[in-house]
N, CA and C of each residue as an Amber inpcrd file, in Angstrom:
protein
   378
  46.9290000 150.2660000 -22.6560000  45.4820000 150.1450000 -22.7990000
  45.1010000 148.6710000 -22.6020000  44.0830000 148.4260000 -21.8020000
  43.6730000 147.0470000 -21.5640000  42.9630000 146.4920000 -22.7870000
  42.9430000 145.1810000 -22.8760000  42.3080000 144.5250000 -24.0150000
  40.8400000 144.9000000 -24.1380000  40.1280000 144.9440000 -23.0320000
  38.6960000 145.2390000 -23.0870000  38.4640000 146.6400000 -23.6570000
  39.3000000 147.6000000 -23.2920000  39.1480000 148.9500000 -23.8330000
  39.3840000 148.9730000 -25.3360000  40.3010000 148.1510000 -25.8300000
  40.5670000 148.0990000 -27.2650000  39.4080000 147.4750000 -28.0360000
  38.5400000 146.7490000 -27.3610000  37.4180000 146.0890000 -28.0310000
  36.2210000 147.0160000 -28.2210000  36.2440000 148.1780000 -27.5770000
  35.1080000 149.0960000 -27.6570000  34.7870000 149.4140000 -29.1110000
  33.5210000 149.2200000 -29.4610000  32.9710000 149.5150000 -30.7870000
  33.4230000 148.5510000 -31.8890000  34.1360000 147.4770000 -31.5500000
  34.4740000 146.4620000 -32.5420000  33.1720000 145.7930000 -32.9840000
  32.8970000 145.7880000 -34.2800000  31.6500000 145.2110000 -34.8140000
  31.8810000 143.7440000 -35.1570000  31.0950000 142.8700000 -34.5310000
  31.3220000 141.4280000 -34.6180000  30.0760000 140.7170000 -35.1360000
  30.2810000 139.7830000 -36.0550000  29.2320000 138.8740000 -36.5020000
  29.4090000 137.5660000 -35.7450000  28.3390000 137.0610000 -35.1660000
  28.3540000 135.7730000 -34.4590000  27.6270000 134.7560000 -35.3340000
  28.2530000 133.6140000 -35.5600000  27.6130000 132.5100000 -36.2720000
  27.6590000 131.3070000 -35.3410000  26.5210000 130.9790000 -34.7540000
  26.4290000 129.9410000 -33.7200000  25.0320000 129.3480000 -33.7450000
  24.9270000 128.0250000 -33.9050000  23.6090000 127.3930000 -34.0060000
  22.9530000 127.1230000 -32.6560000  23.7000000 127.1900000 -31.5800000
  23.1380000 126.9940000 -30.2480000  22.6830000 128.3550000 -29.7170000
  21.3800000 128.5280000 -29.5670000  20.8150000 129.8200000 -29.1680000
  21.3750000 130.2860000 -27.8240000  21.5310000 129.3770000 -26.8790000
  22.0310000 129.7520000 -25.5520000  23.4710000 130.2650000 -25.6440000
  24.3040000 129.5680000 -26.3980000  25.6970000 130.0170000 -26.5540000
  25.7300000 131.3470000 -27.2920000  24.9100000 131.4910000 -28.3160000
  24.8470000 132.7430000 -29.0650000  24.4730000 133.9010000 -28.1440000
  23.4800000 133.6950000 -27.2990000  23.0690000 134.7440000 -26.3620000
  24.1730000 135.0550000 -25.3610000  24.8580000 134.0240000 -24.8850000
  25.9710000 134.2170000 -23.9590000  27.0670000 135.0640000 -24.6000000
  27.4230000 134.7320000 -25.8390000  28.4640000 135.4910000 -26.5380000
  28.0030000 136.9230000 -26.7830000  26.7570000 137.1020000 -27.1860000
  26.2170000 138.4580000 -27.3950000  26.3360000 139.2830000 -26.1110000
  25.9570000 138.6910000 -24.9900000  26.0430000 139.3970000 -23.7070000
  27.4840000 139.7510000 -23.3660000  28.3930000 138.7920000 -23.5670000
  29.8090000 139.0520000 -23.2950000  30.3110000 140.2040000 -24.1520000
  29.9990000 140.1410000 -25.4430000  30.4840000 141.1790000 -26.3490000
  29.9600000 142.5450000 -25.9380000  28.7060000 142.5990000 -25.5530000
  28.1340000 143.8600000 -25.0720000  28.8590000 144.3630000 -23.8460000
  29.1890000 143.4500000 -22.9350000  29.9270000 143.8320000 -21.7270000
  31.3060000 144.3920000 -22.0610000  31.9010000 143.9120000 -23.1700000
  33.2360000 144.3730000 -23.5730000  33.1650000 145.6700000 -24.3710000
  31.9550000 146.1190000 -24.7120000  31.8110000 147.3250000 -25.5180000
  31.7640000 147.0750000 -27.0050000  31.7440000 145.8130000 -27.3920000
  31.6340000 145.4760000 -28.8130000  30.2060000 145.7100000 -29.2930000
  30.0590000 145.7990000 -30.5910000  28.7520000 145.9080000 -31.2220000
  28.4840000 144.6050000 -31.9580000  27.3910000 143.9520000 -31.6390000
  27.0240000 142.7240000 -32.3480000  26.2950000 143.1500000 -33.6190000
  26.9490000 142.9560000 -34.7590000  26.3790000 143.3560000 -36.0450000
  25.2500000 142.4150000 -36.4570000  25.3430000 141.1630000 -36.0120000
  24.3270000 140.1710000 -36.3320000  24.6800000 138.8580000 -35.6820000
  23.6700000 137.9860000 -35.5880000  23.8730000 136.6540000 -35.0150000
  23.1210000 135.6590000 -35.8860000  23.8680000 134.8490000 -36.6140000
  23.2910000 133.8550000 -37.5140000  23.2300000 132.5060000 -36.8260000
  22.1430000 131.7770000 -37.0720000  21.9570000 130.4600000 -36.4620000
  22.2730000 129.3050000 -37.4080000  22.3960000 129.6010000 -38.7110000
  22.7110000 128.5380000 -39.6710000  23.5520000 129.1090000 -40.8050000
  24.0080000 128.2400000 -41.6890000  24.9130000 128.6500000 -42.7530000
  24.2590000 129.6310000 -43.7210000  23.0280000 129.3670000 -44.1480000
  22.3630000 130.2720000 -45.0890000  22.2330000 131.6720000 -44.5040000
  21.8380000 131.7480000 -43.2510000  21.7050000 133.0420000 -42.5890000
  23.0730000 133.7220000 -42.4690000  24.1020000 132.9440000 -42.1800000
  25.4550000 133.4950000 -42.0680000  25.9120000 134.0810000 -43.4020000
  25.7140000 133.3460000 -44.4800000  26.1320000 133.8320000 -45.7940000
  25.3770000 135.1050000 -46.1630000  24.0970000 135.1380000 -45.8490000
  23.2980000 136.3330000 -46.1170000  23.8260000 137.5250000 -45.3240000
  24.1160000 137.3230000 -44.0490000  24.6100000 138.4200000 -43.2070000
  25.9900000 138.8890000 -43.6530000  26.8330000 137.9640000 -44.0840000
  28.1590000 138.3500000 -44.5780000  28.0170000 139.2580000 -45.7860000
  27.0450000 138.9710000 -46.6340000  26.8240000 139.7830000 -47.8330000
  26.1680000 141.1290000 -47.5350000  25.3230000 141.1770000 -46.5200000
  24.5060000 142.3700000 -46.2580000  25.0590000 143.3250000 -45.2140000
  25.6790000 142.7830000 -44.1910000  26.0240000 143.5910000 -43.0200000
  27.4480000 144.1310000 -43.0820000  27.6650000 145.1820000 -42.3280000
  28.9930000 145.7530000 -42.1720000  29.5090000 145.3630000 -40.7850000
  30.6630000 144.7330000 -40.7400000  31.2540000 144.3180000 -39.4660000
  32.7550000 144.1820000 -39.6390000  33.4660000 144.1500000 -38.5100000
  34.9260000 144.1110000 -38.5110000  35.5030000 142.7100000 -38.4970000
  34.8190000 141.7980000 -37.8130000  35.3250000 140.4390000 -37.6430000
  34.1660000 139.5140000 -37.2880000  34.4590000 138.2280000 -37.2490000
  33.3960000 137.2490000 -36.9790000  33.9220000 136.1070000 -36.1190000
  32.9760000 135.4930000 -35.3980000  33.2320000 134.2530000 -34.6690000
  32.3010000 133.2100000 -35.2750000  32.8890000 132.1330000 -35.8180000
  32.1180000 131.0930000 -36.5010000  32.1800000 129.7770000 -35.7490000
  31.0370000 129.2580000 -35.3580000  30.9680000 127.8800000 -34.8730000
  31.2800000 127.0020000 -36.0800000  32.1710000 126.0430000 -35.9380000
  32.5280000 125.1890000 -37.0720000  31.3630000 124.2940000 -37.4780000
  30.6380000 123.7530000 -36.5080000  29.5530000 122.8060000 -36.7870000
  28.2090000 123.4980000 -36.5770000  27.5440000 123.7860000 -37.6710000
  26.2370000 124.4420000 -37.6140000  25.1470000 123.4130000 -37.8660000
  24.7420000 122.7250000 -36.8240000  23.6960000 121.7190000 -36.9520000
  24.0690000 120.5980000 -37.8980000  25.3240000 120.2190000 -37.9060000
  25.7940000 119.1360000 -38.7600000  26.4030000 119.6050000 -40.0670000
  26.2670000 120.8830000 -40.3870000  26.8680000 121.4400000 -41.5980000
  28.0670000 122.3030000 -41.2120000  29.1880000 122.1150000 -41.8800000
  30.3530000 122.9390000 -41.5360000  30.1650000 124.3810000 -41.9840000
  30.7740000 125.3000000 -41.2500000  30.6830000 126.7180000 -41.5870000
  31.7780000 127.1500000 -42.5620000  32.4630000 126.1950000 -43.1690000
  33.5760000 126.5180000 -44.0560000  33.1980000 127.4490000 -45.2170000
  32.0040000 127.3200000 -45.8340000  31.6540000 128.2940000 -46.8910000
  31.6020000 129.7290000 -46.3650000  31.1550000 129.9070000 -45.1410000
  31.1550000 131.2490000 -44.5410000  32.5890000 131.7170000 -44.3020000
  33.4340000 130.8240000 -43.8450000  34.8420000 131.1670000 -43.6270000
  35.4950000 131.5700000 -44.9480000  35.2020000 130.8380000 -46.0010000
  35.7740000 131.1600000 -47.3140000  35.3130000 132.5390000 -47.7870000
  34.0440000 132.8460000 -47.5750000  33.5210000 134.1530000 -47.9930000
  34.1710000 135.2740000 -47.1780000  34.3390000 135.0480000 -45.8730000
  35.0170000 136.0420000 -45.0450000  36.4610000 136.2400000 -45.5060000
  37.1260000 135.1470000 -45.7780000  38.5190000 135.2120000 -46.2270000
  38.6090000 135.9730000 -47.5620000  37.6780000 135.7130000 -48.4720000
  37.6550000 136.4130000 -49.7630000  37.4930000 137.9180000 -49.5770000
  36.8300000 138.3270000 -48.5090000  36.5690000 139.7530000 -48.2440000
  37.5630000 140.3520000 -47.2510000  38.5800000 139.5660000 -46.9010000
  39.6140000 140.0240000 -45.9640000  39.0410000 140.4620000 -44.6200000
  38.0310000 139.7190000 -44.1510000  37.4490000 139.9730000 -42.8360000
  37.9970000 138.9200000 -41.8820000  38.7050000 139.3340000 -40.8370000
  39.2690000 138.3570000 -39.9110000  38.1760000 137.6300000 -39.1240000
  38.4530000 136.3730000 -38.8230000  37.4890000 135.5720000 -38.0740000
  38.2180000 134.5380000 -37.2320000  37.4680000 134.0090000 -36.2790000
  37.9500000 132.8960000 -35.4590000  36.8830000 131.8240000 -35.4800000
  37.3160000 130.5960000 -35.4350000  36.3900000 129.4790000 -35.2920000
  36.1040000 129.2570000 -33.8120000  34.9010000 128.7930000 -33.5120000
  34.5510000 128.3230000 -32.1770000  34.1990000 126.8480000 -32.3150000
  34.7830000 126.0260000 -31.4620000  34.5090000 124.5890000 -31.5560000
  34.8070000 123.8840000 -30.2350000  34.0750000 122.8390000 -30.0120000
  34.3380000 121.9680000 -28.8830000  35.0520000 120.6990000 -29.3210000
  35.4030000 120.6230000 -30.6030000  35.9920000 119.4070000 -31.1750000
  37.5040000 119.4590000 -31.3200000  38.1250000 120.5940000 -31.0070000
  39.5760000 120.7090000 -31.1290000  40.0000000 121.1060000 -32.5320000
  41.2800000 121.3820000 -32.6790000  41.8340000 121.8530000 -33.9520000
  41.8240000 120.7800000 -35.0360000  41.6320000 119.5290000 -34.6630000
  41.6430000 118.4320000 -35.6320000  40.5340000 118.5110000 -36.6620000
  39.4830000 119.2950000 -36.4130000  38.3780000 119.4100000 -37.3730000
  38.6400000 120.4930000 -38.4210000  39.7420000 121.2120000 -38.2830000
  40.0570000 122.2770000 -39.2340000  40.5790000 121.7040000 -40.5470000
  40.2920000 122.3880000 -41.6330000  40.8760000 122.0490000 -42.9280000
  42.3440000 122.4690000 -42.9070000  43.1720000 121.8410000 -43.7230000
  44.5860000 122.2480000 -43.7540000  44.7680000 123.7540000 -43.9740000
  43.9420000 124.3590000 -44.8160000  44.0680000 125.7940000 -45.0890000
  43.6910000 126.6570000 -43.8890000  43.0310000 126.0610000 -42.8940000
  42.5780000 126.8030000 -41.7160000  43.4660000 126.5990000 -40.4950000
  44.5560000 125.9080000 -40.6390000  45.3850000 125.5640000 -39.4800000
  45.8890000 126.7840000 -38.7190000  46.0590000 127.9210000 -39.3990000
  46.5540000 129.1290000 -38.7370000  45.4260000 130.0130000 -38.2110000
  44.1850000 129.6140000 -38.4500000  43.0400000 130.4050000 -38.0060000
  42.9060000 130.3390000 -36.4890000  42.5540000 131.4710000 -35.8850000
  42.3160000 131.4960000 -34.4490000  41.1610000 130.5670000 -34.0960000
  41.2560000 129.9110000 -32.9310000  40.2020000 129.0090000 -32.4780000
  39.8220000 129.3580000 -31.0430000  38.5350000 129.5050000 -30.8400000
  37.9550000 129.7080000 -29.5150000  37.4250000 128.3540000 -29.0790000
  38.0880000 127.7410000 -28.0970000  37.7430000 126.3840000 -27.6760000
  36.5800000 126.3940000 -26.6960000  35.5430000 125.6060000 -27.0030000
  34.3790000 125.4480000 -26.1260000  34.6520000 124.3230000 -25.1400000
  34.2220000 124.4050000 -23.9260000  33.5950000 125.5840000 -23.3310000
  34.6550000 126.6580000 -23.0930000  34.2850000 127.8910000 -23.3320000
  35.2370000 128.9800000 -23.1960000  34.9040000 129.8360000 -21.9900000
  35.9390000 130.5270000 -21.5420000  35.7860000 131.4850000 -20.4500000
  35.7290000 132.8880000 -21.0540000  35.2790000 133.8390000 -20.2740000
  35.2250000 135.2240000 -20.7370000  36.5940000 135.6920000 -21.2240000
  37.6480000 135.3520000 -20.4860000  38.9940000 135.7770000 -20.8770000
  39.3900000 135.1850000 -22.2300000  38.9470000 133.9710000 -22.5360000
  39.2310000 133.3690000 -23.8450000  38.6310000 134.2100000 -24.9650000
  37.3980000 134.6630000 -24.7620000  36.7150000 135.4890000 -25.7660000
  37.4380000 136.8220000 -25.9130000  37.8180000 137.4360000 -24.8020000
  38.5550000 138.6990000 -24.8450000  39.8500000 138.5370000 -25.6300000
  40.5950000 137.4740000 -25.3470000  41.8840000 137.2550000 -26.0150000
  41.7190000 137.0840000 -27.5240000  40.7300000 136.2970000 -27.9430000
  40.5030000 136.0700000 -29.3720000  40.0450000 137.3570000 -30.0490000
  39.1060000 138.0670000 -29.4320000  38.6290000 139.3170000 -30.0320000
  39.7350000 140.3580000 -30.0980000  40.5970000 140.3850000 -29.1140000
  41.7250000 141.3180000 -29.1310000  42.6190000 141.0310000 -30.3340000
  42.8740000 139.7590000 -30.5760000  43.7060000 139.3890000 -31.7320000
  43.0010000 139.7150000 -33.0440000  41.6840000 139.4720000 -33.1210000
  40.9360000 139.8240000 -34.3300000  40.9220000 141.3350000 -34.5210000
  40.7150000 142.0770000 -33.4400000  40.7080000 143.5320000 -33.5150000
  42.0350000 144.0900000 -34.0000000  43.1340000 143.4670000 -33.5810000
  44.4580000 143.9030000 -34.0300000  44.6060000 143.6880000 -35.5350000
  43.9840000 142.6540000 -36.0610000  44.0380000 142.3880000 -37.5090000
  43.2010000 143.3950000 -38.2730000  42.1510000 143.8950000 -37.6350000
  41.2890000 144.9050000 -38.2800000  42.0390000 146.2300000 -38.3500000
  42.6290000 146.6310000 -37.2360000  43.2830000 147.9410000 -37.1800000
  44.7200000 147.9030000 -37.6720000  45.2740000 146.6900000 -37.8160000
  46.6730000 146.5940000 -38.2030000  46.7920000 146.1760000 -39.5900000
């Protein structure tokens, strides 16, 4: 089974402060058959969506307008929801506890998103 087929109906939360990137990711996810459960533009909105919405995994921009998304990552981790960070700053911005977390490096290609979501999806079903 191809990776894209395995992504069908995977429910994803997007946390990204750049509207254009958020829309790009939403479009990509739709093309892969994923369901976008929500798209948060800032930390408060992300925390609210994590508490309210049902989803399988999340993609978190590390830098949300100058505020780190680490509180959202901690809440996801507490709820055993797999996630990946998205960043253009490299792995050096990760906290020591996040060193094993998947990272989607910006600028990313469609295949990068597929690969990360495939790994997150495997954590959901596995």
